[in-house]
N, C-alpha and C positions, 0 to 999 in steps of 0.2 A: 239542703238539709235545714229545718225548721226546729225551732226550742218553742216548746208551747209550755207556758205555768199555768196551770188551772185549779183551783181552789188548794187542794192536798196533795196534786200532781203534777209531776215534770216530764214532761215528754219530750223524747230528741228522736228527730223523724228523719229521712233520707228517701227518695226516690228512688227503686233499685226492679228490674225484676219484673216489671211492669204493674209493678203494686206500691204502697207505702210498708218499710221499714221501721218501726219503732221501739224503742224503749221507755219506759215506762218508770219514773222512779217516785217514793215519798219525797214530800216537801222536807223532809229531815235530813235526805239523803241526798240534796242538790249540790254538795260537793265532787259529786261524780259522775254531773255533766260531761265533763272535757273527757272522761275517760268513754264516756258512750257515745261521744262524738266521733272520736277516735277509732272505737270497735266500729260505725257504721259505716265510717270511710273505707273499710276493708272491703264493702260488700261488692264494690264497684268491680275491686279486681274479680272478685269470687265469679261475677257475672259474667263478667270479658274473656272467663275462662269458659264457663262450662254454657254459656247460650247456642245456639245452633242458629240463632238470626245474625251473627256477623260472623264473614270467613277466616278474620283473622284469629276466634277464640282455639279453643286446644280441641275441645270436640269438633268444631267443624272442619278442624284439621285430619282430627284421627277420621272423620268419616270419610274424607277423600281419599285416603290414602293406606288406611288399614287391611282395604279389600285385596290389594299387591304387595305390603310388606309388614314386617313387625315394626308397630309405634311404640317408639318409646315414654313414657308418661311421667312425668313428677310424682315425685314421692305423694302427695295427697290424694292428685288426681287418680290413680292408679290404685289407692286407696279406698276410695268412694267408687270408682267402679265394680272393686273387688266385694264393697260390702254390697252393690245392688246384685251382683250376681250370687252370693250367698241367700239376701233377700228374695230373688226369681226361686231359687229353688226349695228355698224353706217355705214357699208360698204354690208350687206346683206349677209356676207360672204366671199366676195371677195378677204380679206385680212383674214387670219386663218393658225395660229400659229402650227393647228394639223394635217397640211397637209404632212408630214414626211413617213407615210405610200403609199403616191402616189407619191411622190419623188423616195421612193425606188424602185415601182413597174416599172416607168420610166425608173430607173435607174442613176436619176441624180446626188443623195446622195453621190454617190460614182463616178462621173464622167464615167460612161459605159453606157451610155443614151441604148435604146431600146424600141421597138414598143409591148408594152404588149398587152393581149388578152383582151376583154371586160370582162370577166369574173373575172379576177384580178384585172381590173379597179373597179369593183363592189363590191369585195373584199376588195379595201383600202379603197373605198369611205365608207361603213359600220360602220370602225372604225376611219374615220376622221369626223371631224365638233366639233366647239369652244363649241355646245350642251354636248358635251359630256365630259367637263371639269367643277366642282362645285368647286364654290367657298363661304369659310365660314373667309366672310370680319370682323368679332369679334374676332375670332382665329388665324386668316391671314393664312387660311389652306388651301390649293386645294387637291381636289380628282377625279379621273376620274369615269366616271359610266360602265367602262368596261376593259378587259385586250386589250392591243395590242394600246392603245392611247398612244401617244408619242408628246413631243413640241418641236419644232424646233423655234428657236429666228433669225434663220440668216437672216430673211429677214427687221429685225428692230435692230439686235445688235451693229450693227456698228454705228447707229445716234443715239442709246441711250449710247455709250460710248462717242460719240462726245458730247450731251448734258450734263454730268458727267465733261467731259476735261473742257468743257466752263464754267461752275458753277464753279471748281476750280480756273480756271483763272479769273475770276471776283472778288474771293473772293480774291485774290491776287494786285486786282487794275488793271488789265491789263482791258484796253479799246478798243485795236484795235489789232485785230489778226486774220486771216481764219485758220480755221482747216477742214482736209480733212484725207477722212479713203476710200482710193483708189478713185477711179475716181467717184463714183457712191453717194457721201453720203461729204457735205459739210457744215458749217456754219459759219456765220460771226459776228464778234462781230467790233461793229462799222463800219468804213472805211470811208476815207478820201473822198469828193466832191460826185461824183456819186454811190461810195460804191466799193465793188473789183469785178472785169470784169470777168464773168464766162463764158465758151464755154459748150454748154450742146453737148456733141458728140455721134455718134454711129460708130461704128467699121463697119457699113454697107453703111455708107455715107462718100464720101471724104470730104464734107465740116461741120461745123458747123450746128446742127441744128436750135441753137439760141446762142445769146451773153445774158446772165442777170447780170443788176448790182445789184450785192446783199450787203444790210446793215443791219445789226441786225436782220438776219433771216436764216434761213437753206433751204437746198436744197437737198432733194435725188429723182435720178433718175433710173427707172428701165428699162429694154430694152431688148429684145427679138435676141439677135446678137452673145452673146458669147458662149453659150452652148445650144447644139442642136443636134438633130438625123435627118437623111434622111432613109426617107422607102417609095418604089415605087417612086421616085422623088418629094414626099413630102416633106417639111420641118417643124420639131415637135422644137419650143422653151421651152426652160427649165423651165419657169414663167408656174406655171400650175392654173387652173380656180379651187378651191376648191370646187366650186358648182358642176361641172361637170366630173372633175376627168382628163379633157384633158388639154393640152396646150391651153394658152391664143393665140387667132391668131385676126390679123387684124391692130396691133400696135406695130409698130416698137420701139415708145419709149414716156415713161408718164415720168415728171420730176413734184416735187410738193415744192412749196414753204410754209414756215410759220413760225409758231413759232420757235417750237422745231423736232432735227433731227431724232427722234426716229418716231414721226407722218410723216414726212416726207419721208421716206423710209418707212414704212409700207402702206403710199398713192398712193405712185406712184406704188405698187406692186397690190393694189386695183386696179387701175385705168388705169392698163394696162391691165388688165383681165375685167375693168367692163366697159370701154371705156367712151368718154364725156356724156354720159346719166349721169353716176355714179359720174363724176368728178363733171357736172353742178348740180345735187341734192344734193352732199357734201359742194361745197362753197356755194351755196346758203344759205345752212344751217349753214353755218360756217365762217362769216364773217374772212378776213384773210389769207385766206388759195386760193393759184392759182396752178393753173394744166396747165402744158402743154402738150398736146396730139400729136404723130408725126404718121398719116398712114404707115401701112409697104407698100407702092406702091410707083409708078415712081414719085408721086408728090412732091412738095416743101412746102406744106401746112402743116401747125401747128395750133392746135386750141389751142387759150391762152384761160383759163376760170377761172374767178375767179379775185380777187384783192389783194393786197398785199403792206403795206404800207411800202416806201422807197425801193421798188422791180421796176426795168425797164428792160424791155424784146426788144432787137432789133432780128429781123427776119432777114436774110437773103434777 
């Protein structure tokens, strides 16, 4: 963990989930540094529970046993998995935490991308899909309906951790802070004036896509820019459409603003897959959720869909 004081900001950092978790405070709020340090200490425990890369994690245990037995989860994990199921249903399967077999066959799980055959994709699709996960809400248990089903919370874990950290900070009476996990997940507690200024960027654009002023809200961004494979001159991004088993196409970046960082992360992935039609449908049904979608072409157009209270968007 690093505490960094620069000019008017105090930044408290910790490495977890393959990125830097950071809490930014105004220098006038430096008294909250101990609270920020204590809150970030919880991220390691959250990662230990959610990661698929440790055999000792709760998710790894679930993946090993749930095809043969009902596996009881603790209350927090069960609530998260239940919320992921709700989001899968609300997005028509565009967000799905069971897509690990697809990521594996494309080589993105271990960052060794390849283009699989149609037969490999079809085989992976047969064991992917949230409909394979059975919830017993009275017992807080999970069961898979066949062998080979795997859960992976990589698309929602960072946002979930930020939500948990924010809860801890609020309990310690912190009223103004900006939380981030890497470049893709942010959560603002309070914010003076217009709020916290956030630039939405893409590694494939030299200029920011937009600037968002964020106050008491979360922002999640998914993009097609960082992990990909090229075959026959065609570029395949790492964000897969769980419904087709193939990479999402047509959109450079999707950002979502809403009250929950976990939801914002999940929905940004779904909207990158489903495009503005899905985003409009969801935002119409869920007031307070806003989406920004940027096409993967030479245009500078960004679609702004829905509304989020206390959030302003500036486009270039």
